[in-house]
N, C-alpha and C positions, 0 to 999 in steps of 0.2 A: 505493499500499501504506499509506503513512505517514497519508493522510488518512482511510482505512478504521481503522485501527487508534487514531487519536486523534481528540478532537473538544475543539477549546478551549473550545467553549461549555459542553459537558458538563463538562469539567475546571472551569470558573470556577463552575458551580452546585455541584459537589461538593466543592469546596474550603471555602466557608463551613459548608457542612454537618458536614465533618470537624472543622473549627476548633471551631465550637458543642458536638459530641460530647466532644471531648476537655477543652474546658475548661466542660463543664457544671456541674461541682461547683465551679467558682471563681465562678459567679455568685451563688452565695448565702454566699460568705465575707464575715466582718466586717472593717472597717478595723482594721488592725493596724500595730506599730511606729511609724514617723515619719506615717502617714496623718493623725494629729491635729494635727500641725504644719501639712502642708499643705494639708489638706482640712477636718477638722472643726473645727478653731481657727484657720484661717486668714479673718480678716475681709476680705482683699483680695479674697475671690472672691465675698464675698456680695453684691458690686453691679456690673454690668457697667462702671458709670461710672467706678470706679476704674482700670479698664484703659486709660483715655486716657493715662497716664504708661506710654512703649514703655521706660523704661530698664532694665526688670529683665531679667538676663540669660536666665531661661526663661521670657520673656513668653507664648510659645505655649502651653506646657503651662498655665501659670495660666490662660489664655483659656479653654482646653478645661475646667478644672475648674471655670471660672465659669459657661460655659454649661451644665455637668453639674448644678451647683447650682442654677441657675434653672430645668432641668427636672425633678429628682428630689431637689432638697432634699440632707438627710443621710443618704438611703437609700443603701446601699453597691451594690445590684443595678445601677443605673444607670450608676455608675462601672465597674464590673465589667464590664457589658456594651459600653460604648465601648471599654474596654480590649481586649477580645476583638476586637471590628470592626476596630480599629487594626491588631493581630495578622495577623489574615486579609487585610485591604489590602496589608499588607507581605509577605506570602507571594505574593500575585497580582503586585505590583511585581517581585519578585524573579523569578517566573516570566517575565514580559515583558522583564525586563533580559536574562537568558540568551538567549531567542530573540534579541533584537538583538545579543547578541555572536554568536552564530552566524549571523547576516546579515552580520557585518562583512566587509570585504574579505579581511582575513587568514585568518578562519577558513573562510569560505564556499568559496575557492578553493584550500583546502589538500589535500595528498594526504598520509596517506589522511584522508580525511573522513567523518564519520558520516553515514548517510543521514538522510532526513528524518524517518523514525519514531524513529531512534535521539536526534535532537537534542530532538525533543517529549517523550521519556522522561526525558532528561537534565533538562530544564528543569521537567518535572513532578513528578519524584522529588525534586529538590533542593529545590522548593517545598514538596512534601508533607513531607519530613522536617525542613526549618525550621518548619513550622506545627506539627508534633507533638513536636519535642524536648523533653524534660522538662526541659533546663537551662533553656529558654525561660520556664518557669512564673514564676520570680520576676519577669521584667520584665514579665509580662502579669498575673498574679494580683495581685501587690503593688499597688495602686493608684497609690502615690506614685512607682512607677517607670513612670508613663505618659511622663515626660520622655525616658525612654530608647527606649521604642519609638514615642513620636511623633515625636522626631528621626530615628529610622531611617526613618520611613515619608518624611519630606522629604529626607532622605539618599537613599533609594531613588529617589525622584520626581526628585531632580536628576539622577542618574546616568541613570535611563531616559530622559528628555526630551533629555538631551545625546546620548545614543546616537540617539535618534529624530531628532534636529535633524540629525546628521551622515548618517545612512541617508537621510534626505529630501534632503538637498542644500543644508541652510540654511547661512549663514555662509560665503559663498565656496566651498563644497563643488560647485558646479555641481548638475546635475539629479540626483537621487537614483534609487533603483530603482523601475523603473515609470514612469519620466518624470515624478515628482513635482515640483511647483511648489517652488523655493527659498523662497517665501513662507511656506509650510506649515513649512520647516525653521526658518526665522526665529523663528516663533511656538513652537515646540517649545524653540528657544535660550533665547528670553525667560522661558518657564515654568520652565526649569533654573536660570536666574537667581534667579528668584523663590523657588521652592523651597530653593535654597541659603541664602539669606538666612532664610528662615523656620527652616531647620534650625538655623542661627547663633543663632538666637533663643529654641530649646528646648532644646539641652544641649550642652556643650562638646565632646562627640565630634565634632560634625559639622565640627571645624576641620580636619578631614582631607580634606572633600570636593573641593576645588581639587585636592590633590596625586592622588587618585582619579580625577579626571578626567582628568589630564594623562597618568595612567599608561593608563588606557583609550585615550586619543589616540593615544600613543606606539605601544602594543602591538597596536591593531585597525585603524589606516588607513593609508592610502598615504604614506609618508614623502616622497613627491616634493612633496606640497602644502607648499611653505614658507611659505605664509600661516597654517598650522593652528594655530600656538600662540599666535597674535595672539588668538584667540578665547577663549584661556584668562585674559586679563588680567582681564576683570569678575569671574571667580570667586575670583583670587588678591586682590583689592581687599576682597572681603568678610572676608577673614583678621582685619582690624582690629576687627570686630563683636565677638567675643568676649573679647579682651583689655581693649577699652575697657570692656564690661559688667562685667567682673571687677574693675577697677583703680578704677573711678568708683565712690564712694558714692551709694546711692540718696537721692532728696530725703527731708526730714525726714519728711513723711507719706506715704512710699512704702512698698511692699510689706516688711513686717516679716519674714515668712519667707524671702523673697529675699534681703533683707539679712542675717538670721542665716545662710544658706546662703554668701553672698559672703564673709563675716567669717571662716566657717569655714574655707573655701578659703584665704583668706590667713593664717589662723593655722596651717593644715597646711604652707604653704610655709616659715612661720618656725621651726614646732617639730619637722619630719622634716626629715632631711637628704637631698637628692637621690640620693648615693651609695647609701648602705645600701639606699634603697628602690629603685633600680635593679638592685642585686644581688638583692635579694629579689624583684623581679618575674621574675626568669629562672627561678625556681623555681615562681612562681605561673603564668606562662604554660604551662608543662608541664602543670600541674595542670588547667588550663583545657582543653588537649587530651585528657588523660586524660578529661575529663568529657563531651568531645564524643563519644568512641569508647566510653567506658564509664560513663555517667550513674549511678553510684550513689553511696551515702552523701552524698546532697545536703543542704546546709544554709545556713541564712540568713547565719549567722555564722559565720567560720572562725577558729579560733586561731592565729594565723600570727605569730611573732615575727621581728623585722628581722634581715637577715643582718649579719654584721660584719665578713666577709673574703671576698673574691672566690675564695681557697682553701680555702673549706669543700667537703669534695666533695661534697656535694649540689648547692651554687651551682655550682661549676666545672663538673661533669658538664651541669647544666642550660643552663649557657650556652656551652658548646662545643656542645651539640647543637643549641639555638636558633640560634646565629652560623651553623653549617653548613646548616642550613635556610633562613635569610635568605638566605644568600650563591649557594645553588644555585638558588632561588626567582628572585631578580633576573636573575643570569646566565644561567638558562634562558630567561627573558623576552627578554632581549636577543639570546641566539643564534637563539632561534625566530622573532624579528621579521626578523632578517637572512635565514634560511634558508625563512622562510615554513613553519614546522613547526607546525600548529595542536594537537596533542596537549600538547606540551612548553607551549605559550603558555597554553593553558588550564587546565593544572594549576598552573603557576607564577602565572598571576593569581588564582587563588584562594587561594594561600597568601600572597600579597603583599597581598590584600583582608584576610586574617585579621590579620597583623601590623599594617598602616597602620590599620586601623579601631581597633586595640586600643593604639595607639601612645600616645594621649591619656592614657589611665589606667593604662597600664603601661611606663612609660620614667621619664623624670627628673622629672615633675611628681608630687611627692608628696603621698599622700592618707592619711589616718590608717588607714581600712581599707585594707589592702593587697589584700584580695581578695573579690569580691563574684561571685555568679553571673549578674547582671545584665549584667555588664558584656562578658559573651560574646555577647550579643543580636544585634549586628550583626556582630561577627567570625565568628560560627559558620557564617554564609552562606558565606562563604569557603571554609572548610575542607570543607562539605556538598559544595558545588561541585566543588572539585578532585577528591574522593573518588568521587562519581558519575560524572564525567568519566573517571577513571582505570580504574572498573570497565567502563564502554561503551569504552574503547579496547583493554584486556584482551580483552574478548569479539571485537572486531575483529580482535586479534592472532591470537588462538586460531582463529576462523574462516579467516585465511589461513593457517595454519599446518597446522591438522588438519582443514579442512572445516568444513561447517555445524556448531554447537554448539548454539546455541539462537536460535531466531527472536526478534527484538526485542520482541514482545507478551508471550510467554513469559519472556524474561529480566526484563523490567521486572515482571511480575505476582510472579517470583519474589523480587527485589529488595523489592516492596511487602511480601511475605509475610515475609520475613526481617528487614526492617529496619523500615519504616514501622509497621506492626502492634505489634512489640513496642514501639517508642518510644511509640506512642500510648497503650498500656496502661500504660507507666511514668507518663507525663505526668498521665493519668486519675488514677492512684494518688497522685502529687505533690499533685494539685490537692485531692485527698481529705484530705490533711494539711492543706493551708490553709483548707479549708472551716469549720473549727472553731478556735478560739484555743487552746484546752487541747490538742487533738492538736498545733498547730503547734509551741507552746512545749515541750511534752513532749518532742517530737522532737529540738528543740534540746537540751533538756537532756540528752536520752539522746546525743547526739553531742558535746556540747560541756560534759561534766560539771565541767570546771575554769574556766569562764565564769561570772562573777557575771552577765552581762546576761540570759541566758536564763532563770536561777533568778529574776530580778527579774520578768521578762514572764510567766512561769509562776505565780509569786504573786499576780500582778495579775489575772490570767485566773481562778484559783481563786477570789480575793475577790470577783470580779465575780459568780461564780456561787453565792456564799455558802456556800463551803466554806473557812471562816476558820481553821481549824486547818492544814489542808493549806497555806493562803496563808503562814501563822506558818513553817511548815516550811520552804519555798522562801525567803523572806526571810532566815531565819537561815542558811542554805546560801550565800546572796548575800553576806552580811555576813561570813561565815566566810572567804569566798574572797578577799573585798575589804574589809578592815574601815572604809576610809574613803569606801565607797559612800554618801554622803549620802541619795540617794532610796530606797535598800533599806532603810536603817537607819529612815529618817522611816515608810516603810510599816510595818515591823517593830514600831514604837513603836505606832502607830495600831491595828494588830492586836492587840499584847498589850491593849490598852485594852478592844478589843470582845471579847476573850476573858475580862476580867474580871482580869487579870495585872497589878494596879497597880504593884506594885513593880518589875516587869521593866518596865514603859512608863517609869516614872519613871527608872530607869537610862538607858535608852535615849534619853531626851528630854535627858538631862543630858550624855550623849555626844555629841548634836547638837550642842548649845549649843557644845561645847568645839571642835567642828569648824568651827562658824560661826555665832557669836555673833549675826551680824547677822539670821538667819532670825526670821521672828516666831512661826511657829506653834509651836517647840520650847517657846519662853517662855511663851506663852499656856496650853499644855495641860498643862505641868508647874505652873503657878499653880492650875489647875483641881485637878489631882490633889493638890497641897499641902492646898487648902482640904477634898478630901474627908477627908483625914487630921486636919484640926484644925491644921494649920502655918500659921497666918496672916500670921506675921510672913514667912515664905518667900514665900508666895502674894503679899504684898502687894509684894515686891522684884521678883517675875516679873513682874506685872501693870505696875507702874512701867516695867519694861524694856521690856515690850511696847507701851506709850502712847510710849517714847521712839522706839522704831525706827519706829512708825505711829501718830501723832498720834490719827487720826480712828477707831480701832478702838473702834466702839461697844460691843461685848460685854465688852471689857477695861473699858472706862469703868465699864459697868454693875456689874461684878462688884467694882470697885474701891469704887463707892459702897455696895454690900450686902454688904462684906466681913464675914462673921462673923454675918450675920443670918439664916443658912439658905436665904434667897431665891436664892443664888447656885447652888443645887442645879439651879435651872430653867434654867440656861444652858446651851445644847447645845455640845459640845466642838466646833470646827471642824477 
């Protein structure tokens, strides 16, 4: 019956079709936010020869961007297509991991066990929900977050090939199912180690791979094998990769974008204390759980103040709730291994997956942005798996208690209609928002009206589209919220200039100079405006200051030479 109901080959054909349909709007989306730093303005990816230096902490992500640039230049379509393909591959890997989990000794021989059709349905539905969940759009549609999805690809690959190695009988496990040769298991084991190293060189979330593999080993395989933990040693040796990549500075001629990221991480460690960050993460993780089950009001930026005390009602309630869930998950897995109870083991395993894969970014290591949706990309798979398993075991329970309720194909179709289809439509709608800068930034402003950043980005989008007055309005709002926001005020001054509001522009340039007298462009632009008003003495002072800060500024030299002659009008304001 299981084989009649489910075709693995057909599923693996339909999976990319579903992924491309859900992300079809994302393929034409422009570069946004930090895409400029890591892609458009990153000279390191312009030549593959630069990648001979392996020191960058996110080397594999940079390598993928370099290959993308070689094939499609600065056109966003190629980058989005690769991101969507990575996401589809991740969904397929998740499908095979779940099938491997169901083939493990603990689950396969447990009572009550799901029949073959139900196991296939759990794997397929978990994979589809992961593929189509709208929360994952930020990790897929936002080009720069390829670091997240690519790290997840290697992470999932490491787990899958470890499970395949164990099931094939590699590394001292004897002959596997079907009498497979241990040699094949050793090959899978080697691939798993390589995938772990590649993940560690893609993003820091990969630090938890050895621990996840250890949990899979302890929870799914025979405890009588006393040598089994020795095979984990190479994985735990990879734990040195990430700390060394972050602590050791890049070469002087190394990847500037990666060095900027490394220094930012070090700055966060020094500027944000671990304890209030940890407290805040309790509420953040509860919000992540809410987004998994009720993915509404999604944002790119969340306005989230740091907690100050454990006894704040929202923090205390979140901490108690999460602590209870974590204790139940760990104790449930331990008890299920002793009692060989698959339902509890599977449910606990998914919850442990969620907390463990989230731990790098939601524990004691402070990050300036305390919450981001892309951090859910890998953890969400665990929650989905636990939830789908719970639904199918609930079905088994009801059938035993009340007789036949729904056949597996009908039950799977019902879940497909009630869960996968609505999530797919929500993801498609969210990708529509991402497909246009104005819609994306307007959405952010609507959901984050008290944050200055979204107003700045919306103002830049208006300016890019030629809507200068609307751009000025958003820059004004950004400066009103955050008066010391230098970038927003600089854009406001330049926009006033384009609108012919000379006096307003001059006032903004003066304010910019007070905020940061070391910046060149306010001095130069103010000098030009002084000349337009015939204030040549003031203009001369600003030009001299410009040349002091930037001796080779040819425009300032030319203006100073022709000061008062009328020819300065031909100089374009930079």
